[in-house]
mmCIF file of the N, C-alpha and C atoms, coordinates in Angstrom:
data_MODEL
# 
_entry.id   MODEL 
# 
loop_
_atom_site.group_PDB 
_atom_site.id 
_atom_site.type_symbol 
_atom_site.label_atom_id 
_atom_site.label_alt_id 
_atom_site.label_comp_id 
_atom_site.label_asym_id 
_atom_site.label_entity_id 
_atom_site.label_seq_id 
_atom_site.pdbx_PDB_ins_code 
_atom_site.Cartn_x 
_atom_site.Cartn_y 
_atom_site.Cartn_z 
_atom_site.occupancy 
_atom_site.B_iso_or_equiv 
_atom_site.pdbx_formal_charge 
_atom_site.auth_seq_id 
_atom_site.auth_comp_id 
_atom_site.auth_asym_id 
_atom_site.auth_atom_id 
_atom_site.pdbx_PDB_model_num 
ATOM 1   N N  . MET A 1 1  ? -5.672  3.891   -12.164 1.00 0.00 ? 1  MET A N  1 
ATOM 2   C CA . MET A 1 1  ? -5.819  2.697   -12.928 1.00 0.00 ? 1  MET A CA 1 
ATOM 3   C C  . MET A 1 1  ? -4.576  2.566   -13.809 1.00 0.00 ? 1  MET A C  1 
ATOM 4   N N  . PHE A 1 2  ? -3.942  1.400   -13.777 1.00 0.00 ? 2  PHE A N  1 
ATOM 5   C CA . PHE A 1 2  ? -2.766  1.104   -14.587 1.00 0.00 ? 2  PHE A CA 1 
ATOM 6   C C  . PHE A 1 2  ? -3.181  0.107   -15.662 1.00 0.00 ? 2  PHE A C  1 
ATOM 7   N N  . VAL A 1 3  ? -2.804  0.382   -16.911 1.00 0.00 ? 3  VAL A N  1 
ATOM 8   C CA . VAL A 1 3  ? -3.219  -0.447  -18.038 1.00 0.00 ? 3  VAL A CA 1 
ATOM 9   C C  . VAL A 1 3  ? -1.995  -0.862  -18.843 1.00 0.00 ? 3  VAL A C  1 
ATOM 10  N N  . SER A 1 4  ? -1.877  -2.162  -19.125 1.00 0.00 ? 4  SER A N  1 
ATOM 11  C CA . SER A 1 4  ? -0.835  -2.621  -20.048 1.00 0.00 ? 4  SER A CA 1 
ATOM 12  C C  . SER A 1 4  ? -1.403  -2.472  -21.450 1.00 0.00 ? 4  SER A C  1 
ATOM 13  N N  . ASP A 1 5  ? -0.703  -1.727  -22.285 1.00 0.00 ? 5  ASP A N  1 
ATOM 14  C CA . ASP A 1 5  ? -1.192  -1.400  -23.626 1.00 0.00 ? 5  ASP A CA 1 
ATOM 15  C C  . ASP A 1 5  ? -0.190  -1.901  -24.651 1.00 0.00 ? 5  ASP A C  1 
ATOM 16  N N  . GLY A 1 6  ? -0.439  -3.092  -25.184 1.00 0.00 ? 6  GLY A N  1 
ATOM 17  C CA . GLY A 1 6  ? 0.421   -3.652  -26.206 1.00 0.00 ? 6  GLY A CA 1 
ATOM 18  C C  . GLY A 1 6  ? 0.393   -5.153  -26.181 1.00 0.00 ? 6  GLY A C  1 
ATOM 19  N N  . GLU A 1 7  ? 0.036   -5.755  -27.284 1.00 0.00 ? 7  GLU A N  1 
ATOM 20  C CA . GLU A 1 7  ? 0.005   -7.212  -27.346 1.00 0.00 ? 7  GLU A CA 1 
ATOM 21  C C  . GLU A 1 7  ? 0.894   -7.746  -28.450 1.00 0.00 ? 7  GLU A C  1 
ATOM 22  N N  . GLY A 1 8  ? 0.936   -7.078  -29.583 1.00 0.00 ? 8  GLY A N  1 
ATOM 23  C CA . GLY A 1 8  ? 1.730   -7.575  -30.695 1.00 0.00 ? 8  GLY A CA 1 
ATOM 24  C C  . GLY A 1 8  ? 2.982   -6.752  -30.919 1.00 0.00 ? 8  GLY A C  1 
ATOM 25  N N  . ALA A 1 9  ? 4.036   -7.420  -31.373 1.00 0.00 ? 9  ALA A N  1 
ATOM 26  C CA . ALA A 1 9  ? 5.284   -6.716  -31.680 1.00 0.00 ? 9  ALA A CA 1 
ATOM 27  C C  . ALA A 1 9  ? 5.027   -5.657  -32.748 1.00 0.00 ? 9  ALA A C  1 
ATOM 28  N N  . GLY A 1 10 ? 5.654   -4.512  -32.598 1.00 0.00 ? 10 GLY A N  1 
ATOM 29  C CA . GLY A 1 10 ? 5.491   -3.428  -33.545 1.00 0.00 ? 10 GLY A CA 1 
ATOM 30  C C  . GLY A 1 10 ? 4.337   -2.489  -33.207 1.00 0.00 ? 10 GLY A C  1 
ATOM 31  N N  . GLY A 1 11 ? 3.565   -2.823  -32.197 1.00 0.00 ? 11 GLY A N  1 
ATOM 32  C CA . GLY A 1 11 ? 2.445   -1.985  -31.792 1.00 0.00 ? 11 GLY A CA 1 
ATOM 33  C C  . GLY A 1 11 ? 2.792   -1.184  -30.548 1.00 0.00 ? 11 GLY A C  1 
ATOM 34  N N  . ASN A 1 12 ? 1.768   -0.828  -29.807 1.00 0.00 ? 12 ASN A N  1 
ATOM 35  C CA . ASN A 1 12 ? 1.994   -0.113  -28.554 1.00 0.00 ? 12 ASN A CA 1 
ATOM 36  C C  . ASN A 1 12 ? 2.800   -0.984  -27.607 1.00 0.00 ? 12 ASN A C  1 
ATOM 37  N N  . ARG A 1 13 ? 3.554   -0.349  -26.745 1.00 0.00 ? 13 ARG A N  1 
ATOM 38  C CA . ARG A 1 13 ? 4.307   -1.062  -25.703 1.00 0.00 ? 13 ARG A CA 1 
ATOM 39  C C  . ARG A 1 13 ? 4.474   -0.111  -24.538 1.00 0.00 ? 13 ARG A C  1 
ATOM 40  N N  . ARG A 1 14 ? 3.366   0.160   -23.871 1.00 0.00 ? 14 ARG A N  1 
ATOM 41  C CA . ARG A 1 14 ? 3.414   1.146   -22.807 1.00 0.00 ? 14 ARG A CA 1 
ATOM 42  C C  . ARG A 1 14 ? 2.563   0.722   -21.615 1.00 0.00 ? 14 ARG A C  1 
ATOM 43  N N  . VAL A 1 15 ? 2.823   1.401   -20.526 1.00 0.00 ? 15 VAL A N  1 
ATOM 44  C CA . VAL A 1 15 ? 1.967   1.345   -19.354 1.00 0.00 ? 15 VAL A CA 1 
ATOM 45  C C  . VAL A 1 15 ? 1.288   2.707   -19.292 1.00 0.00 ? 15 VAL A C  1 
ATOM 46  N N  . ALA A 1 16 ? -0.036  2.703   -19.327 1.00 0.00 ? 16 ALA A N  1 
ATOM 47  C CA . ALA A 1 16 ? -0.805  3.945   -19.254 1.00 0.00 ? 16 ALA A CA 1 
ATOM 48  C C  . ALA A 1 16 ? -1.453  4.038   -17.874 1.00 0.00 ? 16 ALA A C  1 
ATOM 49  N N  . VAL A 1 17 ? -1.529  5.253   -17.348 1.00 0.00 ? 17 VAL A N  1 
ATOM 50  C CA . VAL A 1 17 ? -2.099  5.479   -16.023 1.00 0.00 ? 17 VAL A CA 1 
ATOM 51  C C  . VAL A 1 17 ? -3.235  6.490   -16.155 1.00 0.00 ? 17 VAL A C  1 
ATOM 52  N N  . MET A 1 18 ? -4.402  6.139   -15.604 1.00 0.00 ? 18 MET A N  1 
ATOM 53  C CA . MET A 1 18 ? -5.568  7.011   -15.612 1.00 0.00 ? 18 MET A CA 1 
ATOM 54  C C  . MET A 1 18 ? -6.090  7.197   -14.188 1.00 0.00 ? 18 MET A C  1 
ATOM 55  N N  . ASP A 1 19 ? -6.840  8.263   -13.987 1.00 0.00 ? 19 ASP A N  1 
ATOM 56  C CA . ASP A 1 19 ? -7.480  8.428   -12.682 1.00 0.00 ? 19 ASP A CA 1 
ATOM 57  C C  . ASP A 1 19 ? -8.809  7.667   -12.675 1.00 0.00 ? 19 ASP A C  1 
ATOM 58  N N  . ARG A 1 20 ? -9.535  7.746   -11.588 1.00 0.00 ? 20 ARG A N  1 
ATOM 59  C CA . ARG A 1 20 ? -10.761 6.956   -11.457 1.00 0.00 ? 20 ARG A CA 1 
ATOM 60  C C  . ARG A 1 20 ? -11.858 7.354   -12.424 1.00 0.00 ? 20 ARG A C  1 
ATOM 61  N N  . THR A 1 21 ? -11.762 8.551   -13.033 1.00 0.00 ? 21 THR A N  1 
ATOM 62  C CA . THR A 1 21 ? -12.750 8.963   -14.034 1.00 0.00 ? 21 THR A CA 1 
ATOM 63  C C  . THR A 1 21 ? -12.330 8.580   -15.451 1.00 0.00 ? 21 THR A C  1 
ATOM 64  N N  . GLY A 1 22 ? -11.140 8.017   -15.608 1.00 0.00 ? 22 GLY A N  1 
ATOM 65  C CA . GLY A 1 22 ? -10.638 7.638   -16.919 1.00 0.00 ? 22 GLY A CA 1 
ATOM 66  C C  . GLY A 1 22 ? -9.777  8.698   -17.575 1.00 0.00 ? 22 GLY A C  1 
ATOM 67  N N  . ARG A 1 23 ? -9.512  9.796   -16.868 1.00 0.00 ? 23 ARG A N  1 
ATOM 68  C CA . ARG A 1 23 ? -8.660  10.860  -17.419 1.00 0.00 ? 23 ARG A CA 1 
ATOM 69  C C  . ARG A 1 23 ? -7.211  10.388  -17.445 1.00 0.00 ? 23 ARG A C  1 
ATOM 70  N N  . PHE A 1 24 ? -6.573  10.561  -18.611 1.00 0.00 ? 24 PHE A N  1 
ATOM 71  C CA . PHE A 1 24 ? -5.188  10.154  -18.791 1.00 0.00 ? 24 PHE A CA 1 
ATOM 72  C C  . PHE A 1 24 ? -4.278  10.989  -17.893 1.00 0.00 ? 24 PHE A C  1 
ATOM 73  N N  . LEU A 1 25 ? -3.369  10.313  -17.170 1.00 0.00 ? 25 LEU A N  1 
ATOM 74  C CA . LEU A 1 25 ? -2.424  11.000  -16.292 1.00 0.00 ? 25 LEU A CA 1 
ATOM 75  C C  . LEU A 1 25 ? -0.996  10.954  -16.830 1.00 0.00 ? 25 LEU A C  1 
ATOM 76  N N  . ARG A 1 26 ? -0.548  9.765   -17.197 1.00 0.00 ? 26 ARG A N  1 
ATOM 77  C CA . ARG A 1 26 ? 0.840   9.617   -17.666 1.00 0.00 ? 26 ARG A CA 1 
ATOM 78  C C  . ARG A 1 26 ? 0.996   8.253   -18.313 1.00 0.00 ? 26 ARG A C  1 
ATOM 79  N N  . GLN A 1 27 ? 2.166   8.069   -18.914 1.00 0.00 ? 27 GLN A N  1 
ATOM 80  C CA . GLN A 1 27 ? 2.506   6.774   -19.496 1.00 0.00 ? 27 GLN A CA 1 
ATOM 81  C C  . GLN A 1 27 ? 4.013   6.597   -19.481 1.00 0.00 ? 27 GLN A C  1 
ATOM 82  N N  . TRP A 1 28 ? 4.453   5.351   -19.628 1.00 0.00 ? 28 TRP A N  1 
ATOM 83  C CA . TRP A 1 28 ? 5.864   5.088   -19.832 1.00 0.00 ? 28 TRP A CA 1 
ATOM 84  C C  . TRP A 1 28 ? 6.011   3.810   -20.636 1.00 0.00 ? 28 TRP A C  1 
ATOM 85  N N  . GLN A 1 29 ? 7.160   3.690   -21.300 1.00 0.00 ? 29 GLN A N  1 
ATOM 86  C CA . GLN A 1 29 ? 7.486   2.487   -22.050 1.00 0.00 ? 29 GLN A CA 1 
ATOM 87  C C  . GLN A 1 29 ? 8.543   1.714   -21.277 1.00 0.00 ? 29 GLN A C  1 
ATOM 88  N N  . PRO A 1 30 ? 8.184   0.503   -20.833 1.00 0.00 ? 30 PRO A N  1 
ATOM 89  C CA . PRO A 1 30 ? 9.161   -0.309  -20.115 1.00 0.00 ? 30 PRO A CA 1 
ATOM 90  C C  . PRO A 1 30 ? 10.402  -0.563  -20.962 1.00 0.00 ? 30 PRO A C  1 
ATOM 91  N N  . GLU A 1 31 ? 11.546  -0.503  -20.333 1.00 0.00 ? 31 GLU A N  1 
ATOM 92  C CA . GLU A 1 31 ? 12.832  -0.634  -21.009 1.00 0.00 ? 31 GLU A CA 1 
ATOM 93  C C  . GLU A 1 31 ? 12.998  -1.996  -21.683 1.00 0.00 ? 31 GLU A C  1 
ATOM 94  N N  . GLY A 1 32 ? 13.407  -1.974  -22.947 1.00 0.00 ? 32 GLY A N  1 
ATOM 95  C CA . GLY A 1 32 ? 13.780  -3.193  -23.646 1.00 0.00 ? 32 GLY A CA 1 
ATOM 96  C C  . GLY A 1 32 ? 12.650  -4.162  -23.925 1.00 0.00 ? 32 GLY A C  1 
ATOM 97  N N  . MET A 1 33 ? 11.405  -3.705  -23.934 1.00 0.00 ? 33 MET A N  1 
ATOM 98  C CA . MET A 1 33 ? 10.279  -4.606  -24.179 1.00 0.00 ? 33 MET A CA 1 
ATOM 99  C C  . MET A 1 33 ? 9.681   -4.338  -25.554 1.00 0.00 ? 33 MET A C  1 
ATOM 100 N N  . GLU A 1 34 ? 9.405   -5.421  -26.293 1.00 0.00 ? 34 GLU A N  1 
ATOM 101 C CA . GLU A 1 34 ? 8.734   -5.296  -27.581 1.00 0.00 ? 34 GLU A CA 1 
ATOM 102 C C  . GLU A 1 34 ? 7.230   -5.162  -27.408 1.00 0.00 ? 34 GLU A C  1 
ATOM 103 N N  . THR A 1 35 ? 6.690   -5.781  -26.369 1.00 0.00 ? 35 THR A N  1 
ATOM 104 C CA . THR A 1 35 ? 5.264   -5.712  -26.067 1.00 0.00 ? 35 THR A CA 1 
ATOM 105 C C  . THR A 1 35 ? 5.083   -5.673  -24.552 1.00 0.00 ? 35 THR A C  1 
ATOM 106 N N  . VAL A 1 36 ? 3.947   -5.224  -24.123 1.00 0.00 ? 36 VAL A N  1 
ATOM 107 C CA . VAL A 1 36 ? 3.593   -5.232  -22.700 1.00 0.00 ? 36 VAL A CA 1 
ATOM 108 C C  . VAL A 1 36 ? 2.362   -6.122  -22.571 1.00 0.00 ? 36 VAL A C  1 
ATOM 109 N N  . HIS A 1 37 ? 2.566   -7.358  -22.113 1.00 0.00 ? 37 HIS A N  1 
ATOM 110 C CA . HIS A 1 37 ? 1.484   -8.338  -22.100 1.00 0.00 ? 37 HIS A CA 1 
ATOM 111 C C  . HIS A 1 37 ? 0.572   -8.205  -20.885 1.00 0.00 ? 37 HIS A C  1 
ATOM 112 N N  . CYS A 1 38 ? 1.142   -7.914  -19.747 1.00 0.00 ? 38 CYS A N  1 
ATOM 113 C CA . CYS A 1 38 ? 0.329   -7.844  -18.538 1.00 0.00 ? 38 CYS A CA 1 
ATOM 114 C C  . CYS A 1 38 ? 1.088   -7.066  -17.476 1.00 0.00 ? 38 CYS A C  1 
ATOM 115 N N  . LEU A 1 39 ? 0.360   -6.682  -16.438 1.00 0.00 ? 39 LEU A N  1 
ATOM 116 C CA . LEU A 1 39 ? 0.986   -6.031  -15.287 1.00 0.00 ? 39 LEU A CA 1 
ATOM 117 C C  . LEU A 1 39 ? 0.104   -6.229  -14.077 1.00 0.00 ? 39 LEU A C  1 
ATOM 118 N N  . THR A 1 40 ? 0.688   -6.000  -12.928 1.00 0.00 ? 40 THR A N  1 
ATOM 119 C CA . THR A 1 40 ? -0.064  -5.994  -11.678 1.00 0.00 ? 40 THR A CA 1 
ATOM 120 C C  . THR A 1 40 ? 0.626   -5.046  -10.711 1.00 0.00 ? 40 THR A C  1 
ATOM 121 N N  . ILE A 1 41 ? -0.143  -4.538  -9.774  1.00 0.00 ? 41 ILE A N  1 
ATOM 122 C CA . ILE A 1 41 ? 0.422   -3.742  -8.692  1.00 0.00 ? 41 ILE A CA 1 
ATOM 123 C C  . ILE A 1 41 ? 0.316   -4.598  -7.433  1.00 0.00 ? 41 ILE A C  1 
ATOM 124 N N  . ALA A 1 42 ? 1.446   -4.871  -6.823  1.00 0.00 ? 42 ALA A N  1 
ATOM 125 C CA . ALA A 1 42 ? 1.485   -5.757  -5.666  1.00 0.00 ? 42 ALA A CA 1 
ATOM 126 C C  . ALA A 1 42 ? 1.267   -4.971  -4.371  1.00 0.00 ? 42 ALA A C  1 
ATOM 127 N N  . ASN A 1 43 ? 1.118   -5.701  -3.291  1.00 0.00 ? 43 ASN A N  1 
ATOM 128 C CA . ASN A 1 43 ? 0.935   -5.082  -1.974  1.00 0.00 ? 43 ASN A CA 1 
ATOM 129 C C  . ASN A 1 43 ? 2.109   -4.207  -1.567  1.00 0.00 ? 43 ASN A C  1 
ATOM 130 N N  . ASP A 1 44 ? 3.290   -4.454  -2.169  1.00 0.00 ? 44 ASP A N  1 
ATOM 131 C CA . ASP A 1 44 ? 4.453   -3.624  -1.840  1.00 0.00 ? 44 ASP A CA 1 
ATOM 132 C C  . ASP A 1 44 ? 4.433   -2.271  -2.562  1.00 0.00 ? 44 ASP A C  1 
ATOM 133 N N  . GLY A 1 45 ? 3.416   -2.040  -3.414  1.00 0.00 ? 45 GLY A N  1 
ATOM 134 C CA . GLY A 1 45 ? 3.267   -0.763  -4.100  1.00 0.00 ? 45 GLY A CA 1 
ATOM 135 C C  . GLY A 1 45 ? 4.014   -0.657  -5.415  1.00 0.00 ? 45 GLY A C  1 
ATOM 136 N N  . PHE A 1 46 ? 4.729   -1.699  -5.812  1.00 0.00 ? 46 PHE A N  1 
ATOM 137 C CA . PHE A 1 46 ? 5.453   -1.678  -7.075  1.00 0.00 ? 46 PHE A CA 1 
ATOM 138 C C  . PHE A 1 46 ? 4.590   -2.237  -8.206  1.00 0.00 ? 46 PHE A C  1 
ATOM 139 N N  . VAL A 1 47 ? 4.914   -1.813  -9.424  1.00 0.00 ? 47 VAL A N  1 
ATOM 140 C CA . VAL A 1 47 ? 4.222   -2.272  -10.622 1.00 0.00 ? 47 VAL A CA 1 
ATOM 141 C C  . VAL A 1 47 ? 5.091   -3.349  -11.274 1.00 0.00 ? 47 VAL A C  1 
ATOM 142 N N  . TYR A 1 48 ? 4.535   -4.538  -11.438 1.00 0.00 ? 48 TYR A N  1 
ATOM 143 C CA . TYR A 1 48 ? 5.241   -5.673  -12.026 1.00 0.00 ? 48 TYR A CA 1 
ATOM 144 C C  . TYR A 1 48 ? 4.725   -5.865  -13.451 1.00 0.00 ? 48 TYR A C  1 
ATOM 145 N N  . VAL A 1 49 ? 5.642   -5.751  -14.429 1.00 0.00 ? 49 VAL A N  1 
ATOM 146 C CA . VAL A 1 49 ? 5.271   -5.795  -15.842 1.00 0.00 ? 49 VAL A CA 1 
ATOM 147 C C  . VAL A 1 49 ? 5.877   -7.041  -16.487 1.00 0.00 ? 49 VAL A C  1 
ATOM 148 N N  . CYS A 1 50 ? 5.056   -7.817  -17.203 1.00 0.00 ? 50 CYS A N  1 
ATOM 149 C CA . CYS A 1 50 ? 5.502   -9.052  -17.850 1.00 0.00 ? 50 CYS A CA 1 
ATOM 150 C C  . CYS A 1 50 ? 6.327   -8.752  -19.092 1.00 0.00 ? 50 CYS A C  1 
ATOM 151 N N  . ASN A 1 51 ? 7.470   -9.395  -19.198 1.00 0.00 ? 51 ASN A N  1 
ATOM 152 C CA . ASN A 1 51 ? 8.332   -9.286  -20.375 1.00 0.00 ? 51 ASN A CA 1 
ATOM 153 C C  . ASN A 1 51 ? 8.627   -10.703 -20.853 1.00 0.00 ? 51 ASN A C  1 
ATOM 154 N N  . ARG A 1 52 ? 7.749   -11.240 -21.714 1.00 0.00 ? 52 ARG A N  1 
ATOM 155 C CA . ARG A 1 52 ? 7.896   -12.626 -22.169 1.00 0.00 ? 52 ARG A CA 1 
ATOM 156 C C  . ARG A 1 52 ? 9.132   -12.837 -23.026 1.00 0.00 ? 52 ARG A C  1 
ATOM 157 N N  . GLN A 1 53 ? 9.455   -11.896 -23.903 1.00 0.00 ? 53 GLN A N  1 
ATOM 158 C CA . GLN A 1 53 ? 10.582  -12.086 -24.809 1.00 0.00 ? 53 GLN A CA 1 
ATOM 159 C C  . GLN A 1 53 ? 11.898  -12.262 -24.061 1.00 0.00 ? 53 GLN A C  1 
ATOM 160 N N  . GLN A 1 54 ? 12.103  -11.565 -22.968 1.00 0.00 ? 54 GLN A N  1 
ATOM 161 C CA . GLN A 1 54 ? 13.347  -11.667 -22.211 1.00 0.00 ? 54 GLN A CA 1 
ATOM 162 C C  . GLN A 1 54 ? 13.205  -12.532 -20.956 1.00 0.00 ? 54 GLN A C  1 
ATOM 163 N N  . SER A 1 55 ? 12.108  -13.251 -20.821 1.00 0.00 ? 55 SER A N  1 
ATOM 164 C CA . SER A 1 55 ? 11.879  -14.186 -19.705 1.00 0.00 ? 55 SER A CA 1 
ATOM 165 C C  . SER A 1 55 ? 12.116  -13.528 -18.356 1.00 0.00 ? 55 SER A C  1 
ATOM 166 N N  . ARG A 1 56 ? 11.458  -12.396 -18.145 1.00 0.00 ? 56 ARG A N  1 
ATOM 167 C CA . ARG A 1 56 ? 11.611  -11.717 -16.861 1.00 0.00 ? 56 ARG A CA 1 
ATOM 168 C C  . ARG A 1 56 ? 10.380  -10.864 -16.565 1.00 0.00 ? 56 ARG A C  1 
ATOM 169 N N  . ILE A 1 57 ? 10.311  -10.455 -15.330 1.00 0.00 ? 57 ILE A N  1 
ATOM 170 C CA . ILE A 1 57 ? 9.314   -9.475  -14.888 1.00 0.00 ? 57 ILE A CA 1 
ATOM 171 C C  . ILE A 1 57 ? 10.095  -8.225  -14.522 1.00 0.00 ? 57 ILE A C  1 
ATOM 172 N N  . GLN A 1 58 ? 9.657   -7.105  -15.054 1.00 0.00 ? 58 GLN A N  1 
ATOM 173 C CA . GLN A 1 58 ? 10.331  -5.840  -14.770 1.00 0.00 ? 58 GLN A CA 1 
ATOM 174 C C  . GLN A 1 58 ? 9.525   -5.087  -13.722 1.00 0.00 ? 58 GLN A C  1 
ATOM 175 N N  . VAL A 1 59 ? 10.220  -4.564  -12.725 1.00 0.00 ? 59 VAL A N  1 
ATOM 176 C CA . VAL A 1 59 ? 9.581   -3.913  -11.588 1.00 0.00 ? 59 VAL A CA 1 
ATOM 177 C C  . VAL A 1 59 ? 9.818   -2.409  -11.672 1.00 0.00 ? 59 VAL A C  1 
ATOM 178 N N  . TYR A 1 60 ? 8.737   -1.633  -11.488 1.00 0.00 ? 60 TYR A N  1 
ATOM 179 C CA . TYR A 1 60 ? 8.780   -0.173  -11.542 1.00 0.00 ? 60 TYR A CA 1 
ATOM 180 C C  . TYR A 1 60 ? 8.061   0.399   -10.333 1.00 0.00 ? 60 TYR A C  1 
ATOM 181 N N  . ASP A 1 61 ? 8.402   1.641   -9.982  1.00 0.00 ? 61 ASP A N  1 
ATOM 182 C CA . ASP A 1 61 ? 7.562   2.322   -8.997  1.00 0.00 ? 61 ASP A CA 1 
ATOM 183 C C  . ASP A 1 61 ? 6.351   2.878   -9.742  1.00 0.00 ? 61 ASP A C  1 
ATOM 184 N N  . LYS A 1 62 ? 5.404   3.448   -9.036  1.00 0.00 ? 62 LYS A N  1 
ATOM 185 C CA . LYS A 1 62 ? 4.159   3.904   -9.663  1.00 0.00 ? 62 LYS A CA 1 
ATOM 186 C C  . LYS A 1 62 ? 4.339   5.095   -10.600 1.00 0.00 ? 62 LYS A C  1 
ATOM 187 N N  . MET A 1 63 ? 5.501   5.731   -10.560 1.00 0.00 ? 63 MET A N  1 
ATOM 188 C CA . MET A 1 63 ? 5.775   6.838   -11.477 1.00 0.00 ? 63 MET A CA 1 
ATOM 189 C C  . MET A 1 63 ? 6.510   6.363   -12.732 1.00 0.00 ? 63 MET A C  1 
ATOM 190 N N  . GLY A 1 64 ? 6.845   5.079   -12.801 1.00 0.00 ? 64 GLY A N  1 
ATOM 191 C CA . GLY A 1 64 ? 7.490   4.527   -13.977 1.00 0.00 ? 64 GLY A CA 1 
ATOM 192 C C  . GLY A 1 64 ? 8.999   4.449   -13.897 1.00 0.00 ? 64 GLY A C  1 
ATOM 193 N N  . ARG A 1 65 ? 9.554   4.642   -12.717 1.00 0.00 ? 65 ARG A N  1 
ATOM 194 C CA . ARG A 1 65 ? 11.008  4.511   -12.546 1.00 0.00 ? 65 ARG A CA 1 
ATOM 195 C C  . ARG A 1 65 ? 11.357  3.042   -12.349 1.00 0.00 ? 65 ARG A C  1 
ATOM 196 N N  . PHE A 1 66 ? 12.313  2.575   -13.159 1.00 0.00 ? 66 PHE A N  1 
ATOM 197 C CA . PHE A 1 66 ? 12.747  1.187   -13.105 1.00 0.00 ? 66 PHE A CA 1 
ATOM 198 C C  . PHE A 1 66 ? 13.377  0.876   -11.748 1.00 0.00 ? 66 PHE A C  1 
ATOM 199 N N  . VAL A 1 67 ? 13.019  -0.291  -11.181 1.00 0.00 ? 67 VAL A N  1 
ATOM 200 C CA . VAL A 1 67 ? 13.560  -0.726  -9.893  1.00 0.00 ? 67 VAL A CA 1 
ATOM 201 C C  . VAL A 1 67 ? 14.493  -1.924  -10.087 1.00 0.00 ? 67 VAL A C  1 
ATOM 202 N N  . LYS A 1 68 ? 13.998  -2.985  -10.740 1.00 0.00 ? 68 LYS A N  1 
ATOM 203 C CA . LYS A 1 68 ? 14.821  -4.183  -10.926 1.00 0.00 ? 68 LYS A CA 1 
ATOM 204 C C  . LYS A 1 68 ? 14.146  -5.142  -11.893 1.00 0.00 ? 68 LYS A C  1 
ATOM 205 N N  . ASN A 1 69 ? 14.920  -6.134  -12.334 1.00 0.00 ? 69 ASN A N  1 
ATOM 206 C CA . ASN A 1 69 ? 14.413  -7.254  -13.123 1.00 0.00 ? 69 ASN A CA 1 
ATOM 207 C C  . ASN A 1 69 ? 14.306  -8.473  -12.228 1.00 0.00 ? 69 ASN A C  1 
ATOM 208 N N  . VAL A 1 70 ? 13.294  -9.275  -12.459 1.00 0.00 ? 70 VAL A N  1 
ATOM 209 C CA . VAL A 1 70 ? 13.158  -10.579 -11.815 1.00 0.00 ? 70 VAL A CA 1 
ATOM 210 C C  . VAL A 1 70 ? 13.185  -11.604 -12.938 1.00 0.00 ? 70 VAL A C  1 
ATOM 211 N N  . GLU A 1 71 ? 14.253  -12.389 -13.008 1.00 0.00 ? 71 GLU A N  1 
ATOM 212 C CA . GLU A 1 71 ? 14.397  -13.388 -14.062 1.00 0.00 ? 71 GLU A CA 1 
ATOM 213 C C  . GLU A 1 71 ? 13.405  -14.525 -13.828 1.00 0.00 ? 71 GLU A C  1 
ATOM 214 N N  . VAL A 1 72 ? 12.718  -14.932 -14.892 1.00 0.00 ? 72 VAL A N  1 
ATOM 215 C CA . VAL A 1 72 ? 11.733  -16.005 -14.822 1.00 0.00 ? 72 VAL A CA 1 
ATOM 216 C C  . VAL A 1 72 ? 11.972  -16.941 -16.003 1.00 0.00 ? 72 VAL A C  1 
ATOM 217 N N  . PRO A 1 73 ? 12.954  -17.840 -15.878 1.00 0.00 ? 73 PRO A N  1 
ATOM 218 C CA . PRO A 1 73 ? 13.241  -18.748 -16.992 1.00 0.00 ? 73 PRO A CA 1 
ATOM 219 C C  . PRO A 1 73 ? 12.047  -19.658 -17.271 1.00 0.00 ? 73 PRO A C  1 
ATOM 220 N N  . TRP A 1 74 ? 11.798  -19.897 -18.535 1.00 0.00 ? 74 TRP A N  1 
ATOM 221 C CA . TRP A 1 74 ? 10.709  -20.791 -18.912 1.00 0.00 ? 74 TRP A CA 1 
ATOM 222 C C  . TRP A 1 74 ? 11.032  -21.438 -20.249 1.00 0.00 ? 74 TRP A C  1 
ATOM 223 N N  . ASN A 1 75 ? 10.383  -22.548 -20.501 1.00 0.00 ? 75 ASN A N  1 
ATOM 224 C CA . ASN A 1 75 ? 10.508  -23.250 -21.772 1.00 0.00 ? 75 ASN A CA 1 
ATOM 225 C C  . ASN A 1 75 ? 9.137   -23.280 -22.426 1.00 0.00 ? 75 ASN A C  1 
ATOM 226 N N  . PRO A 1 76 ? 9.042   -22.804 -23.663 1.00 0.00 ? 76 PRO A N  1 
ATOM 227 C CA . PRO A 1 76 ? 7.738   -22.861 -24.340 1.00 0.00 ? 76 PRO A CA 1 
ATOM 228 C C  . PRO A 1 76 ? 7.383   -24.301 -24.691 1.00 0.00 ? 76 PRO A C  1 
ATOM 229 N N  . TYR A 1 77 ? 6.184   -24.679 -24.391 1.00 0.00 ? 77 TYR A N  1 
ATOM 230 C CA . TYR A 1 77 ? 5.700   -26.013 -24.712 1.00 0.00 ? 77 TYR A CA 1 
ATOM 231 C C  . TYR A 1 77 ? 4.443   -25.868 -25.554 1.00 0.00 ? 77 TYR A C  1 
ATOM 232 N N  . SER A 1 78 ? 4.277   -26.760 -26.461 1.00 0.00 ? 78 SER A N  1 
ATOM 233 C CA . SER A 1 78 ? 3.043   -26.796 -27.237 1.00 0.00 ? 78 SER A CA 1 
ATOM 234 C C  . SER A 1 78 ? 2.630   -28.244 -27.397 1.00 0.00 ? 78 SER A C  1 
ATOM 235 N N  . THR A 1 79 ? 1.351   -28.444 -27.618 1.00 0.00 ? 79 THR A N  1 
ATOM 236 C CA . THR A 1 79 ? 0.863   -29.797 -27.829 1.00 0.00 ? 79 THR A CA 1 
ATOM 237 C C  . THR A 1 79 ? 0.492   -29.931 -29.298 1.00 0.00 ? 79 THR A C  1 
ATOM 238 N N  . ARG A 1 80 ? 0.736   -31.068 -29.803 1.00 0.00 ? 80 ARG A N  1 
ATOM 239 C CA . ARG A 1 80 ? 0.406   -31.330 -31.205 1.00 0.00 ? 80 ARG A CA 1 
ATOM 240 C C  . ARG A 1 80 ? -0.845  -32.179 -31.245 1.00 0.00 ? 80 ARG A C  1 
ATOM 241 N N  . LEU A 1 81 ? -1.847  -31.646 -31.900 1.00 0.00 ? 81 LEU A N  1 
ATOM 242 C CA . LEU A 1 81 ? -3.092  -32.383 -32.021 1.00 0.00 ? 81 LEU A CA 1 
ATOM 243 C C  . LEU A 1 81 ? -2.997  -33.331 -33.191 1.00 0.00 ? 81 LEU A C  1 
ATOM 244 N N  . THR A 1 82 ? -3.433  -34.551 -32.985 1.00 0.00 ? 82 THR A N  1 
ATOM 245 C CA . THR A 1 82 ? -3.448  -35.529 -34.066 1.00 0.00 ? 82 THR A CA 1 
ATOM 246 C C  . THR A 1 82 ? -4.861  -36.025 -34.243 1.00 0.00 ? 82 THR A C  1 
ATOM 247 N N  . GLY A 1 83 ? -5.107  -36.549 -35.404 1.00 0.00 ? 83 GLY A N  1 
ATOM 248 C CA . GLY A 1 83 ? -6.413  -37.161 -35.577 1.00 0.00 ? 83 GLY A CA 1 
ATOM 249 C C  . GLY A 1 83 ? -7.116  -36.715 -36.723 1.00 0.00 ? 83 GLY A C  1 
# 
């Protein structure tokens, strides 16, 4: 089980790995990330970790070795409520 652990800046910023019983196996801190918002493991076996601050997805192998960055440019939008 892979868990993204960290939502706010200044807090945890790690990927934690547990076995099926919940026993802690290992962890790593993704490079250059203030927070770890989400992750997924794709069919290719790599772990994709969201890095909102740098507008990219960081790719790791299951042991936490960095593979590559995938740039994901975005523009923050918000709606203003009136009334």
